[in-house]
C-alpha positions in Angstrom: 134.9 19.0 94.2 135.6 19.8 97.8 139.0 20.7 99.3 138.6 17.0 101.7 137.5 15.4 98.3 140.7 16.9 96.8 143.4 15.3 99.6 144.0 18.7 100.5 145.6 20.0 104.4 146.6 23.8 104.4 150.1 24.2 106.6 149.0 26.8 108.5 151.2 26.6 111.4 153.7 29.6 110.9 156.7 27.3 112.8 156.3 25.4 111.2 156.3 26.7 107.6 159.6 27.9 109.0 161.1 24.8 109.8 160.6 23.2 107.3 161.9 26.3 104.7 165.0 25.6 106.8 165.1 22.4 105.1 165.5 23.4 101.8 168.4 24.9 99.8 168.6 27.1 96.6 171.0 29.1 94.5 169.9 32.1 93.4 169.4 31.0 89.3 167.0 27.9 91.1 163.6 27.3 89.7 161.5 25.4 92.0 158.0 23.9 90.8 155.7 23.5 93.6 152.6 21.2 93.2 149.5 21.9 95.5 150.3 25.6 96.1 147.2 26.6 98.4 146.8 28.9 99.6 150.2 30.6 99.3 151.6 28.7 102.1 155.1 28.1 101.3 154.8 30.5 97.8 156.0 33.1 99.1 159.3 31.7 100.7 160.0 30.0 97.2 160.0 33.7 95.9 162.5 34.8 98.1 165.0 32.3 97.4 164.3 31.0 93.7 165.3 32.9 90.6 161.2 31.6 89.1 158.3 29.5 90.8 155.8 28.1 88.8 153.2 27.5 91.2 150.4 24.5 90.7 147.1 24.7 92.5 144.4 22.3 90.5 141.0 24.1 92.8 140.4 27.5 91.1 138.9 29.3 93.7 142.6 29.2 95.4 144.2 29.7 92.1 142.1 32.5 91.2 143.2 34.1 95.5 146.7 32.9 94.6 146.9 35.2 91.5 146.0 37.9 93.4 148.1 37.5 96.0 150.9 36.9 94.1 151.0 40.1 92.1 153.8 41.2 94.9 155.9 38.4 93.7 156.7 39.3 90.0 159.0 35.8 89.9 155.9 33.8 90.1 153.7 32.3 87.8 150.2 30.8 89.0 149.3 27.7 86.7 145.8 26.1 87.6 145.8 22.5 86.4 146.1 18.7 87.8 149.7 18.1 87.8 149.4 15.0 86.5 148.2 16.5 83.4 150.7 19.1 82.7 154.4 18.9 80.3 156.6 19.6 83.9 159.5 20.4 81.3 157.6 22.9 79.2 156.7 24.7 82.5 160.2 25.0 84.5 163.0 24.6 81.3 165.9 23.0 81.7 166.7 22.0 85.7 164.7 22.6 88.4 163.6 21.4 92.2 160.5 20.9 93.4 158.6 21.0 97.0 154.8 19.7 97.4 152.0 19.5 99.8 151.5 16.3 97.9 147.8 15.0 98.5 147.6 12.1 99.9 145.5 10.0 97.7 147.8 10.7 94.5 151.0 10.7 96.0 152.1 7.8 93.9 151.0 9.1 90.5 152.8 12.3 91.2 156.0 10.8 92.0 155.6 8.9 88.9 155.8 11.9 86.8 158.8 13.5 88.7 160.6 11.1 87.8 159.7 10.7 83.9 161.8 14.4 84.4 164.2 12.6 86.6 167.3 14.6 84.5 165.7 18.0 84.8 165.3 17.3 88.4 168.0 18.7 91.6 165.7 18.0 94.4 163.1 17.0 95.2 161.0 17.7 98.9 157.7 16.9 99.3 155.2 16.9 102.7 153.3 13.6 102.2 151.7 10.9 104.9 154.6 9.2 107.2 153.5 5.6 106.3 153.9 6.7 102.9 157.5 8.3 104.0 158.4 5.6 106.3 157.8 3.3 102.7 159.6 5.8 99.9 163.0 5.7 102.5 162.7 1.9 103.5 165.7 -0.6 103.0 165.6 -4.5 101.7 164.7 -6.9 104.6 162.3 -4.1 105.9 158.8 -4.9 106.0 157.6 -1.4 104.7 160.1 -1.9 101.3 158.2 -2.3 98.6 157.6 -1.4 94.7 157.1 2.1 96.2 160.8 1.9 97.6 162.7 0.4 94.9 161.3 3.1 92.4 162.2 6.3 94.8 165.3 4.8 95.4 166.1 4.2 91.8 166.0 7.9 90.9 166.8 9.6 94.3 168.1 8.9 97.6 165.0 9.9 100.1 165.4 10.5 103.5 162.7 11.5 105.9 163.7 15.5 107.1 160.8 16.1 109.6 158.0 14.3 111.0 155.0 16.7 111.4 152.3 16.7 113.8 148.5 16.8 112.5 147.9 19.9 114.1 150.2 22.2 111.5 147.7 21.7 109.1 144.1 22.7 108.5 141.9 20.8 108.2 144.2 18.1 110.4 145.0 15.1 108.8 143.9 11.6 111.1 147.9 10.8 110.5 151.0 12.1 110.8 153.2 13.5 107.9 156.8 13.7 106.7 158.7 15.9 104.8 160.9 14.1 102.4 163.8 15.5 101.0 165.0 13.3 97.2 168.6 14.2 96.3 169.0 13.5 92.8 170.4 10.8 90.9 169.6 7.8 93.0 171.0 4.3 92.4 169.9 4.7 88.7 173.4 6.1 87.7 175.3 3.5 88.5 173.5 0.1 87.9 173.4 0.4 83.8 169.6 -0.2 83.2 169.5 0.8 79.7 165.1 0.5 79.8 164.0 2.3 83.0 160.9 1.6 82.1 160.9 -2.0 81.1 162.7 -1.7 84.9 159.9 -0.7 86.5 157.6 -3.3 84.9 159.9 -5.8 85.9 160.3 -4.5 89.6 156.3 -4.0 89.3 156.2 -7.5 88.8 158.5 -8.7 91.2 156.4 -6.4 94.0 153.0 -7.6 92.8 152.4 -10.3 95.6 155.0 -9.8 98.3 154.3 -13.5 100.2 155.1 -14.6 96.9 158.3 -15.6 95.9 159.9 -13.8 92.3 159.9 -17.2 91.3 156.1 -17.4 91.0 155.5 -13.5 90.6 157.5 -14.1 87.6 156.4 -17.2 86.3 153.9 -15.8 83.9 156.6 -13.8 82.2 159.5 -16.5 82.3 160.5 -19.8 81.9 161.7 -22.0 85.3 164.7 -22.5 83.4 165.4 -18.7 82.6 164.5 -18.1 86.4 166.9 -20.7 87.8 169.7 -19.7 85.3 169.6 -16.3 86.3 169.4 -16.9 90.4 172.4 -19.2 90.2 174.3 -16.9 87.7 172.8 -13.8 90.8 174.3 -16.3 93.3 170.4 -16.0 94.9 168.0 -17.9 96.3 165.5 -19.7 94.2 162.8 -19.0 97.0 164.0 -15.6 97.2 161.2 -12.9 97.9 161.4 -9.2 96.6 161.9 -7.2 99.9 164.8 -9.6 100.6 166.5 -8.2 97.1 168.8 -4.9 96.6 168.2 -2.9 93.0 171.9 -3.5 92.7 170.3 -7.3 92.5 167.5 -6.7 90.9 169.2 -5.0 88.2 171.5 -8.1 87.6 168.7 -10.1 87.6 166.6 -8.1 85.1 169.4 -7.5 82.5 170.1 -11.3 82.5 166.4 -12.0 82.0 165.7 -9.6 79.7 167.7 -11.5 77.4 165.5 -14.4 77.0 162.6 -13.0 77.8 
């Protein structure tokens, strides 16, 4: 498969690599997981600040070349694999940090994978499409606020550190990118949700049709009286839409409705 089909855009501009490097904080004992190592554009820097680096690259020819280059970095392990197929805990051990230059088309699946290991992750630093970054950090009542916003803010505290122009990459993408930092944990730590998987299904259902009210999105799962009662107890408008609610309000509704559904 060609590099373009893999969605790979390599961060070739040295000045932008340096700017990204300056945003990364690390302790000498830290383990870093790098997703999409490419030619090692950031791997060499991570090798210099970390106890150990596990660099994942899905392209076979790139992985072979990177192994040759990594011979000079004794604390770096190159893994040729699709990150979505890996057990990250088995690769990294107890605790780790994440850096990734993520292919745009699989940003969401990779984030879902990472959040499955949220209790082990210290921080996440990812270079992604700026539009996606804007959705991740969007707050309630903003147009960009949606399921991805709620997902990321449930597990982490995301913020945009840098906006990166297309010219920093080869091949240059057609859109701007951003470096997003996610500190862990997110709001999950204070919401009292016992079942993460069920709560995420609930959120996905809530945002399934953003123009519809929550009542309409939930109609196939909960009865009208159950929905009305939950809204009343949470003191919410009966015609509220998902984009209007905070994670705390979603958690309250979920905890009420999961007892009746």
